[in-house]
GUMI-137004 format. One record per residue (C-alpha): residue in three letters; x, y, z; chain. Coordinates in steps of 0.25 Angstrom, whole numbers. Layout:
BEGIN
<'ala' <X Y Z> 'A'>
...
END
This chain:
BEGIN
<'met' <842 377 398> 'A'>
<'ala' <829 377 406> 'A'>
<'leu' <822 363 406> 'A'>
<'asp' <813 361 395> 'A'>
<'leu' <803 350 396> 'A'>
<'asn' <795 352 383> 'A'>
<'gly' <795 339 375> 'A'>
<'gln' <798 331 388> 'A'>
<'thr' <791 321 395> 'A'>
<'val' <791 322 411> 'A'>
<'leu' <786 311 420> 'A'>
<'val' <781 316 434> 'A'>
<'thr' <779 305 444> 'A'>
<'gly' <769 309 455> 'A'>
<'gly' <764 319 444> 'A'>
<'thr' <751 321 451> 'A'>
<'gly' <756 326 464> 'A'>
<'ser' <759 341 468> 'A'>
<'phe' <772 342 462> 'A'>
<'gly' <768 334 449> 'A'>
<'thr' <756 343 447> 'A'>
<'ala' <765 356 449> 'A'>
<'phe' <776 350 440> 'A'>
<'thr' <766 346 429> 'A'>
<'ala' <759 360 429> 'A'>
<'arg' <773 367 427> 'A'>
<'met' <777 358 416> 'A'>
<'leu' <764 359 408> 'A'>
<'lys' <766 374 409> 'A'>
<'glu' <780 375 405> 'A'>
<'phe' <782 364 395> 'A'>
<'pro' <771 363 384> 'A'>
<'asp' <778 351 378> 'A'>
<'ile' <780 343 390> 'A'>
<'val' <774 329 393> 'A'>
<'leu' <771 326 408> 'A'>
<'arg' <769 312 413> 'A'>
<'ile' <762 312 426> 'A'>
<'phe' <765 299 434> 'A'>
<'ser' <757 296 446> 'A'>
<'arg' <748 285 453> 'A'>
<'asp' <735 293 454> 'A'>
<'glu' <726 293 442> 'A'>
<'leu' <716 302 448> 'A'>
<'lys' <727 313 451> 'A'>
<'gln' <732 311 437> 'A'>
<'ser' <718 314 432> 'A'>
<'glu' <716 326 440> 'A'>
<'met' <730 331 436> 'A'>
<'ala' <726 329 421> 'A'>
<'thr' <714 337 424> 'A'>
<'lys' <722 348 431> 'A'>
<'phe' <731 350 419> 'A'>
<'asp' <719 349 409> 'A'>
<'his' <724 336 403> 'A'>
<'asp' <736 342 397> 'A'>
<'his' <741 334 386> 'A'>
<'arg' <756 334 391> 'A'>
<'leu' <752 326 403> 'A'>
<'arg' <753 311 404> 'A'>
<'phe' <747 304 416> 'A'>
<'phe' <754 290 420> 'A'>
<'val' <747 283 432> 'A'>
<'gly' <758 275 439> 'A'>
<'asp' <767 274 451> 'A'>
<'val' <782 276 453> 'A'>
<'arg' <782 263 460> 'A'>
<'ser' <780 256 447> 'A'>
<'arg' <793 256 439> 'A'>
<'glu' <786 250 427> 'A'>
<'arg' <775 261 426> 'A'>
<'leu' <785 272 429> 'A'>
<'ser' <794 267 418> 'A'>
<'arg' <783 267 408> 'A'>
<'ala' <779 281 412> 'A'>
<'thr' <793 286 410> 'A'>
<'lys' <795 281 396> 'A'>
<'gly' <798 293 387> 'A'>
<'val' <799 303 399> 'A'>
<'asp' <810 313 399> 'A'>
<'tyr' <809 318 414> 'A'>
<'ile' <803 312 427> 'A'>
<'val' <799 321 439> 'A'>
<'his' <797 311 450> 'A'>
<'ala' <787 316 460> 'A'>
<'ala' <780 303 464> 'A'>
<'ala' <781 300 479> 'A'>
<'met' <775 296 492> 'A'>
<'lys' <777 309 500> 'A'>
<'gln' <768 309 512> 'A'>
<'val' <777 306 524> 'A'>
<'pro' <767 299 532> 'A'>
<'ala' <762 290 521> 'A'>
<'cys' <777 286 518> 'A'>
<'glu' <779 283 532> 'A'>
<'tyr' <767 274 533> 'A'>
<'asn' <769 268 519> 'A'>
<'pro' <784 266 518> 'A'>
<'phe' <784 255 507> 'A'>
<'glu' <775 264 498> 'A'>
<'ala' <783 276 500> 'A'>
<'ile' <796 268 496> 'A'>
<'gln' <789 262 484> 'A'>
<'thr' <785 276 478> 'A'>
<'asn' <796 285 483> 'A'>
<'val' <808 276 482> 'A'>
<'leu' <805 265 472> 'A'>
<'gly' <797 275 463> 'A'>
<'ser' <810 283 462> 'A'>
<'gln' <818 271 458> 'A'>
<'his' <808 269 447> 'A'>
<'ile' <809 283 442> 'A'>
<'val' <824 281 441> 'A'>
<'asp' <822 268 433> 'A'>
<'ala' <811 274 424> 'A'>
<'ala' <819 286 421> 'A'>
<'ile' <832 279 417> 'A'>
<'asp' <825 268 409> 'A'>
<'asn' <817 278 401> 'A'>
<'gly' <827 288 398> 'A'>
<'val' <821 299 407> 'A'>
<'lys' <830 312 407> 'A'>
<'thr' <828 317 421> 'A'>
<'val' <821 313 434> 'A'>
<'val' <818 323 445> 'A'>
<'ala' <813 316 458> 'A'>
<'leu' <806 324 469> 'A'>
<'ser' <812 323 483> 'A'>
<'thr' <809 329 496> 'A'>
<'asp' <816 336 508> 'A'>
<'lys' <811 324 516> 'A'>
<'ala' <822 315 508> 'A'>
<'val' <833 322 516> 'A'>
<'asn' <836 315 528> 'A'>
<'pro' <823 308 528> 'A'>
<'val' <815 305 541> 'A'>
<'asn' <803 299 534> 'A'>
<'leu' <801 288 523> 'A'>
<'tyr' <796 298 513> 'A'>
<'gly' <809 306 514> 'A'>
<'ala' <817 293 514> 'A'>
<'thr' <810 288 501> 'A'>
<'lys' <813 302 494> 'A'>
<'leu' <827 301 499> 'A'>
<'cys' <828 287 492> 'A'>
<'glu' <821 293 480> 'A'>
<'glu' <832 304 479> 'A'>
<'lys' <843 293 480> 'A'>
<'leu' <836 285 469> 'A'>
<'ile' <835 296 459> 'A'>
<'val' <849 302 462> 'A'>
<'gln' <855 288 460> 'A'>
<'gly' <846 285 448> 'A'>
<'asn' <856 293 440> 'A'>
<'ala' <867 282 442> 'A'>
<'tyr' <857 272 436> 'A'>
<'ala' <854 282 425> 'A'>
<'ala' <869 283 421> 'A'>
<'gly' <866 277 407> 'A'>
<'ser' <854 286 404> 'A'>
<'asp' <852 301 403> 'A'>
<'ala' <842 301 415> 'A'>
<'lys' <845 311 426> 'A'>
<'leu' <838 310 440> 'A'>
<'cys' <837 320 451> 'A'>
<'cys' <829 324 463> 'A'>
<'val' <823 337 468> 'A'>
<'arg' <821 338 483> 'A'>
<'tyr' <812 348 490> 'A'>
<'gly' <803 351 502> 'A'>
<'asn' <788 353 505> 'A'>
<'val' <780 358 493> 'A'>
<'val' <770 369 496> 'A'>
<'gly' <756 363 496> 'A'>
<'ser' <759 349 490> 'A'>
<'arg' <751 337 494> 'A'>
<'gly' <755 332 508> 'A'>
<'ser' <761 345 512> 'A'>
<'val' <757 353 525> 'A'>
<'val' <750 364 517> 'A'>
<'pro' <738 356 513> 'A'>
<'val' <737 351 528> 'A'>
<'phe' <738 365 533> 'A'>
<'arg' <727 369 524> 'A'>
<'glu' <718 358 529> 'A'>
<'gln' <721 361 543> 'A'>
<'ile' <718 376 542> 'A'>
<'ala' <703 373 543> 'A'>
<'ser' <705 366 556> 'A'>
<'gly' <711 379 562> 'A'>
<'gln' <724 372 566> 'A'>
<'leu' <736 367 558> 'A'>
<'thr' <745 356 562> 'A'>
<'ile' <760 357 561> 'A'>
<'thr' <770 346 565> 'A'>
<'asp' <781 355 571> 'A'>
<'ala' <782 370 571> 'A'>
<'arg' <797 369 568> 'A'>
<'met' <795 362 555> 'A'>
<'thr' <801 368 542> 'A'>
<'arg' <800 363 528> 'A'>
<'phe' <805 367 514> 'A'>
<'trp' <795 372 505> 'A'>
<'ile' <793 372 490> 'A'>
<'thr' <782 375 480> 'A'>
<'leu' <778 365 469> 'A'>
<'asp' <783 375 459> 'A'>
<'glu' <796 375 465> 'A'>
<'ala' <797 360 466> 'A'>
<'val' <794 360 451> 'A'>
<'asp' <805 370 448> 'A'>
<'leu' <814 361 456> 'A'>
<'val' <811 349 448> 'A'>
<'leu' <813 357 435> 'A'>
<'tyr' <826 362 440> 'A'>
<'ala' <830 347 442> 'A'>
<'leu' <825 342 429> 'A'>
<'glu' <834 353 422> 'A'>
<'his' <847 353 430> 'A'>
<'thr' <849 339 435> 'A'>
<'glu' <861 331 431> 'A'>
<'gly' <856 319 439> 'A'>
<'gly' <856 315 453> 'A'>
<'glu' <854 329 460> 'A'>
<'val' <844 332 471> 'A'>
<'phe' <838 346 469> 'A'>
<'val' <835 354 481> 'A'>
<'pro' <827 367 480> 'A'>
<'lys' <830 379 489> 'A'>
<'ile' <817 381 495> 'A'>
<'pro' <811 388 508> 'A'>
<'ser' <808 382 521> 'A'>
<'met' <795 385 529> 'A'>
<'lys' <791 382 543> 'A'>
<'val' <778 374 544> 'A'>
<'val' <773 384 555> 'A'>
<'asp' <775 395 545> 'A'>
<'leu' <767 387 534> 'A'>
<'ala' <756 385 544> 'A'>
<'asp' <755 400 547> 'A'>
<'ala' <755 403 533> 'A'>
<'met' <744 394 530> 'A'>
<'ala' <735 397 542> 'A'>
<'gln' <740 409 550> 'A'>
<'gly' <734 409 563> 'A'>
<'ile' <729 395 563> 'A'>
<'pro' <735 387 575> 'A'>
<'thr' <745 376 573> 'A'>
<'val' <747 363 581> 'A'>
<'glu' <760 355 581> 'A'>
<'val' <758 340 579> 'A'>
<'gly' <772 335 578> 'A'>
<'ile' <781 330 567> 'A'>
<'arg' <776 318 560> 'A'>
<'pro' <784 306 558> 'A'>
<'gly' <794 308 547> 'A'>
<'glu' <794 323 547> 'A'>
<'lys' <806 332 550> 'A'>
<'leu' <806 346 556> 'A'>
<'his' <814 351 545> 'A'>
<'glu' <817 346 531> 'A'>
<'ala' <830 346 523> 'A'>
<'leu' <832 347 508> 'A'>
<'leu' <848 345 508> 'A'>
<'thr' <856 339 518> 'A'>
<'glu' <870 343 523> 'A'>
<'asp' <875 330 517> 'A'>
<'glu' <869 332 504> 'A'>
<'ala' <874 346 503> 'A'>
<'arg' <888 341 501> 'A'>
<'his' <884 336 487> 'A'>
<'ser' <874 347 484> 'A'>
<'val' <875 361 477> 'A'>
<'asp' <867 374 477> 'A'>
<'ala' <862 376 463> 'A'>
<'gly' <854 389 466> 'A'>
<'asp' <840 386 468> 'A'>
<'val' <842 372 472> 'A'>
<'tyr' <852 363 479> 'A'>
<'val' <857 351 472> 'A'>
<'val' <861 338 479> 'A'>
<'leu' <871 332 469> 'A'>
<'pro' <872 317 468> 'A'>
<'glu' <885 312 476> 'A'>
<'his' <889 305 464> 'A'>
<'pro' <885 314 452> 'A'>
<'trp' <883 306 439> 'A'>
<'trp' <887 319 431> 'A'>
<'gly' <901 320 437> 'A'>
<'met' <906 332 445> 'A'>
<'gly' <901 343 436> 'A'>
<'gly' <887 345 430> 'A'>
<'ala' <876 355 433> 'A'>
<'trp' <880 357 447> 'A'>
<'glu' <895 360 446> 'A'>
<'asp' <893 375 448> 'A'>
<'ala' <883 374 459> 'A'>
<'thr' <887 378 473> 'A'>
<'pro' <890 366 483> 'A'>
<'leu' <883 367 496> 'A'>
<'pro' <891 371 509> 'A'>
<'asp' <895 361 519> 'A'>
<'gly' <884 358 529> 'A'>
<'phe' <873 364 520> 'A'>
<'ala' <859 358 523> 'A'>
<'tyr' <846 363 517> 'A'>
<'thr' <835 361 528> 'A'>
<'ser' <821 367 530> 'A'>
<'asp' <825 373 543> 'A'>
<'asn' <838 379 538> 'A'>
<'asn' <834 386 526> 'A'>
<'asp' <837 400 521> 'A'>
<'asp' <823 401 515> 'A'>
<'trp' <810 401 523> 'A'>
<'leu' <796 404 519> 'A'>
<'thr' <788 414 527> 'A'>
<'ala' <773 412 531> 'A'>
<'asp' <770 423 520> 'A'>
<'gln' <778 415 509> 'A'>
<'leu' <771 402 513> 'A'>
<'thr' <758 409 512> 'A'>
<'ala' <761 414 498> 'A'>
<'leu' <766 400 494> 'A'>
<'leu' <754 393 499> 'A'>
<'ala' <745 403 491> 'A'>
END
């Protein structure tokens, strides 16, 4: 049965961000009887979002910070589902402000687990990133911690009906902080800056990210990390698609950056399965036993790894141009 969120209350942390806005638009379109609680720190963005959605009566706006367990617990009362998208995600900002990143990304995720269990939430889906895989920067390290907290949160939820899981995906087309807005600003100068011509990245649209979260909400047994099968792209191809003929200059990889990203490691593949459109990293000690929803899924072969430079699916410049349009 397809997921039906009519009559349900969904809390979206970081709800005024790129993902939260796209998720809200989809939910309001598909579920006429849903209630969405938008939880974020910025009252101005909440006001702008309310105007954007014509002050839809199904929206509730909660000013708060996931760092505050008390405020999050209050906002979660009566909630059926949580989509946890709140995070500090700018790599340089996290490197320069490590205490702040840890409080938001790590402690905030612990507060999500506590609030969900204490208030009888049915399902939590937390958003993670390819940078959590073999992290080389603090942002990735905090998101790895988030994944561990969410997955192991199922052990603490043993006396409740709560199920907690993660989705892990790559760069989002045009999201705040991505390279797309940077390139658009640089076009007027007549020169684009790229870090390294060899660099590759996974690429996903906001709609695809919403699809993945809905899939996780519907199919989780508790403790999985859902990884979508998405294409890779070369940064030089993106630059060419956005500004053909404009020269580029290499400025070098910034601290905390990788040449290529990974969504699934060889070690994780030993306890992962291929479920069609997604890979599913199963908890190494599944709370539902050895059966469950993934019993018929295909185990991954020995030595399998899913990296942006070793992908079977690549975006061409024409495809990138179409996506950006």
